[in-house]
Every structure is written in C-alpha cells, then in structure tokens.
C-alpha positions in Angstrom: 48.5 134.2 73.7 47.1 131.6 76.1 48.9 129.9 79.0 49.0 126.1 78.4 46.0 124.5 80.0 44.1 127.6 81.0 42.0 128.2 77.9 39.3 125.6 78.9 39.1 126.1 82.6 36.0 127.5 84.2 36.3 131.1 85.5 36.3 129.9 89.2 39.2 127.6 88.4 41.1 130.4 86.7 40.6 132.6 89.7 41.9 129.9 92.0 44.9 129.4 89.8 45.6 133.2 89.9 45.3 133.1 93.6 47.7 130.2 93.9 50.2 132.0 91.7 50.0 135.0 93.9 50.5 132.9 96.9 53.5 131.1 95.4 55.0 134.4 94.3 54.5 135.9 97.8 56.2 132.9 99.4 59.1 133.0 96.9 59.7 136.5 98.2 59.6 135.2 101.8 56.6 137.4 102.6 53.8 136.6 105.0 50.2 137.5 104.3 50.4 140.0 107.1 53.4 141.7 105.3 51.6 142.0 102.0 48.3 143.1 103.7 50.1 145.9 105.6 51.8 147.1 102.4 48.6 146.9 100.4 46.4 148.6 103.2 44.3 145.5 103.5 43.6 142.9 106.1 45.3 139.5 106.2 41.9 137.8 105.7 41.4 139.8 102.5 44.8 138.8 101.1 44.0 135.2 102.0 40.6 135.4 100.2 42.4 136.7 97.1 44.8 133.8 97.3 41.8 131.4 97.4 40.4 132.9 94.2 38.1 135.5 95.7 38.4 139.2 96.1 37.9 142.2 93.9 39.9 144.1 91.2 40.7 146.7 93.8 42.2 144.0 96.1 44.1 142.5 93.2 45.6 145.8 92.2 46.6 146.6 95.7 48.3 143.2 96.3 50.1 143.5 92.9 51.4 146.9 93.9 52.5 145.6 97.3 54.3 142.7 95.5 55.9 145.3 93.1 54.0 143.8 90.2 51.8 146.7 89.4 53.7 147.6 86.3 52.2 144.5 84.7 48.6 145.1 85.5 47.7 146.7 82.2 49.4 143.9 80.3 46.3 141.8 80.9 44.4 143.6 78.1 46.2 144.9 75.0 45.9 148.6 74.1 43.2 148.7 71.3 43.8 152.3 70.6 46.8 151.7 68.3 46.8 149.1 65.6 49.4 149.0 62.8 46.7 147.3 60.6 44.1 150.1 61.1 45.0 153.5 59.6 42.2 155.1 61.6 44.1 154.4 64.8 47.1 156.5 63.8 46.7 160.1 65.1 42.9 159.9 65.4 40.4 159.4 68.2 39.7 155.9 69.3 36.4 154.1 68.9 33.8 155.4 71.3 31.2 152.7 70.9 30.5 149.5 69.0 27.7 149.0 66.6 26.6 146.2 64.3 27.5 146.2 60.6 25.0 148.0 58.3 25.8 145.5 55.5 22.9 143.1 54.8 23.8 139.6 53.8 23.3 138.7 50.1 20.3 136.6 49.3 22.4 134.2 47.4 26.1 133.7 47.6 28.1 135.1 44.7 30.1 132.7 42.5 32.2 133.0 39.3 30.4 132.6 36.0 26.8 132.8 37.2 26.0 136.2 35.7 
C-alpha cells in the first residue's frame, strides 16, 4: 500500500518527507529536539539532520524509540517468511537465497490447435 503522492518521489524527497513527519510528530508531543536527542542517546544536531532527511538507520531507530514509535519499525517491510499462498512457508525453513528460474523460454509461443 502506497501513501498518496509518494510513489513517484525521488529517494531524497521521500527522506525529507519522512524527516518532516518526524518533526511534526515531535512537535505534536511538545518535545524539543534536545529532549528527543537525550532520550535517544544522540546529539541535537543528529536529530536535526534526521528531520532534514539525513541520518542513518541507527539514528532513525533510536529516534523512533525515543518517540515511543519503535513498535512500528518492522511494519515497514512485510514478513516474507509466512505466506498463506505458499504451502512451503508453513512449518518449514524460509528461503535462504534467491536464484533465477531454470525454465528456458519456449522457442515459439504455444497456442490452441497448432499441433
């Protein structure tokens, strides 16, 4: 599911939007950058950098935890280990690596009545 308007944005614009959302959330909780930085074990400048679209995953995780949003971190990527459509995922080991299909394309496409 995509948020309206974000599917065609360049990566840098997406990161800036994420930073702006973090800033708005922080302000809605009446927290200063210094407050979040202290709770996250970061500097105020690092929190500011994240709010401008910079930073690292570690910084993001720490700030989300300081804002009590860390329970949502793993919602970014769905759990691919369990799929109701794939019987191999029930009770078995998950895929360890990806590989290309061994199936070679047919020389001519198949159609009805051309035997």
